[in-house]
TINUVO-692725 format. One record per residue (C-alpha): x, y, z; residue number from 1; residue in one letter. Coordinates in steps of 0.02 Angstrom, whole numbers. Example, Ala and Ser with C-alpha at 12.3 -4.5 7.8 and 13.67 -1.06 7.14 Angstrom:
<rs>
R   east  north     up num residu
R    615   -225    390   1      A
R    684    -53    357   2      S
</rs>
This chain:
<rs>
R   east  north     up num residu
R      0      0      0   1      I
R    142    120     43   2      A
R    222     91   -127   3      L
R     58    125   -216   4      L
R     33    285   -115   5      M
R    210    342   -158   6      T
R    187    305   -342   7      L
R     18    390   -348   8      S
R     90    547   -267   9      S
R    216    569   -408  10      I
R    160    706   -526  11      S
R    148    680   -713  12      A
R    319    689   -790  13      S
R    424    597   -917  14      Y
R    588    511   -878  15      A
R    726    412   -961  16      G
R    909    361   -953  17      S
R   1062    338  -1060  18      S
R   1163    178  -1069  19      Q
R   1295    145   -935  20      W
R   1471    200   -987  21      H
R   1631    117   -923  22      D
R   1747    226   -817  23      L
R   1882     97   -783  24      G
R   1839     79   -598  25      G
R   1652     96   -617  26      G
R   1519    159   -735  27      S
R   1408    311   -760  28      A
R   1244    354   -843  29      R
R   1134    505   -872  30      L
R    954    505   -807  31      I
R    824    641   -833  32      A
R    646    687   -788  33      D
R    549    825   -873  34      I
R    390    916   -829  35      D
R    300    933   -997  36      P
R    201   1086   -938  37      K
R    347   1194   -881  38      T
R    484   1110   -988  39      R
R    593   1109   -831  40      K
R    713    963   -835  41      L
R    789    882   -681  42      Y
R    923    751   -700  43      G
R   1071    665   -622  44      A
R   1235    589   -674  45      V
R   1238    423   -583  46      E
R   1409    350   -546  47      V
R   1427    171   -484  48      R
R   1600    127   -421  49      L
R   1670    -48   -410  50      E
R   1722   -114   -238  51      P
R   1881    -27   -178  52      G
R   1860    120   -299  53      W
R   1815    301   -259  54      S
R   1799    469   -344  55      T
R   1830    650   -296  56      Y
R   1718    790   -235  57      W
R   1721    962   -320  58      R
R   1873   1017   -216  59      Y
R   1987    865   -227  60      P
R   2142    935   -143  61      G
R   2312    968   -219  62      S
R   2324    815   -331  63      S
R   2146    759   -367  64      G
R   2034    770   -519  65      I
R   1870    861   -487  66      P
R   1719    798   -587  67      P
R   1686    906   -739  68      N
R   1514    909   -822  69      F
R   1510    990   -994  70      D
R   1334   1007  -1066  71      F
R   1386   1136  -1199  72      S
R   1352   1019  -1347  73      K
R   1171    992  -1296  74      S
R   1034   1036  -1420  75      V
R    876   1124  -1357  76      N
R    932   1105  -1176  77      F
R   1015   1235  -1065  78      I
R   1096   1173   -905  79      N
R   1073   1288   -755  80      D
R   1181   1200   -626  81      K
R   1256   1037   -564  82      V
R   1250    994   -379  83      G
R   1382    904   -278  84      F
R   1318    790   -139  85      P
R   1401    803     31  86      A
R   1565    705     21  87      P
R   1647    584    141  88      K
R   1828    581    197  89      L
R   1917    449     92  90      I
R   2081    377    156  91      E
R   2186    289     24  92      L
R   2357    233     84  93      E
R   2449    398    124  94      D
R   2316    509     45  95      T
R   2158    586    117  96      R
R   2028    677     13  97      Y
R   1843    719      6  98      A
R   1747    608   -111  99      G
R   1629    464   -138 100      Y
R   1633    274   -130 101      K
R   1513    145   -200 102      T
R   1392    264   -288 103      R
R   1348    446   -306 104      V
R   1221    542   -408 105      A
R   1262    722   -459 106      F
R   1095    812   -486 107      P
R   1075    943   -621 108      F
R    933   1047   -690 109      E
R    895   1152   -840 110      G
R    766   1207   -966 111      Q
R    707   1128  -1128 112      V
R    654   1241  -1272 113      G
R    481   1252  -1351 114      E
R    495   1086  -1442 115      S
R    546    925  -1359 116      F
R    664    887  -1503 117      K
R    846    890  -1457 118      G
R    974    802  -1349 119      K
R   1059    817  -1183 120      I
R   1242    790  -1224 121      N
R   1364    772  -1081 122      L
R   1552    759  -1087 123      D
R   1603    691   -917 124      L
R   1781    701   -851 125      F
R   1807    619   -682 126      I
R   1946    539   -580 127      G
R   1922    363   -515 128      V
R   2039    293   -383 129      C
R   2092    124   -315 130      S
R   2276    111   -267 131      T
R   2308    246   -398 132      I
R   2192    374   -476 133      C
R   2154    376   -660 134      I
R   2064    505   -766 135      P
R   1906    440   -849 136      A
R   1801    515   -987 137      Q
R   1627    471  -1050 138      A
R   1517    550  -1180 139      Q
R   1333    525  -1139 140      M
R   1180    573  -1236 141      S
R    995    569  -1201 142      L
R    868    610  -1337 143      D
R    733    723  -1267 144      L
R    601    626  -1365 145      R
R    649    471  -1265 146      S
R    579    558  -1111 147      L
R    403    508  -1162 148      N
R    357    387  -1024 149      Q
R    340    397   -838 150      S
R    474    308   -736 151      D
R    447    330   -548 152      P
R    614    248   -504 153      V
R    712    376   -606 154      I
R    608    518   -534 155      K
R    641    458   -356 156      Q
R    828    435   -391 157      T
R    837    615   -451 158      I
R    738    680   -302 159      Q
R    853    585   -183 160      F
R   1008    654   -272 161      A
R    943    832   -250 162      K
R    918    801    -63 163      K
R   1100    746    -40 164      T
R   1166    917    -93 165      V
R   1200   1029     57 166      P
R   1101   1190     67 167      V
R   1204   1342    114 168      V
R   1106   1474    208 169      K
R   1163   1655    216 170      P
R   1254   1700    377 171      A
R   1114   1815    435 172      N
R    979   1681    406 173      D
R    932   1597    570 174      V
</rs>
């Protein structure tokens, strides 16, 4: 009953995902959910790391590779921002850095133009680490027309990813 109530509370939207792309020590994919009325698109870059592997946060320290999300080759989609979930302290031999193990989803949002024709194109550059860290690249694409069915699992994954990003309040806000 709880599952049915959760699924029935999800508003009408359309969702989809790209294929998984190999990163050497894990894989990544692009997921998206669009509100057809407002053309607002919410998405996430899901990264699944193999056991013993990790990746960096946005400020990786002096020798790390921060994740880079380039949406500039997208067609009919403008990316507003990418969020970074709260990291954990990773200790790898003599190195310590802020990052993620197992899995992480970097939420993003943007706007789709008048027509739903176009593509979200993402060039991902990310460091993945085991005993050494290696740079990994993946080109992902998601056709906006493929976002024509409801997928509550994708929608919930994106909502959860958004909730993992810390909210910074102004100093005078109590």
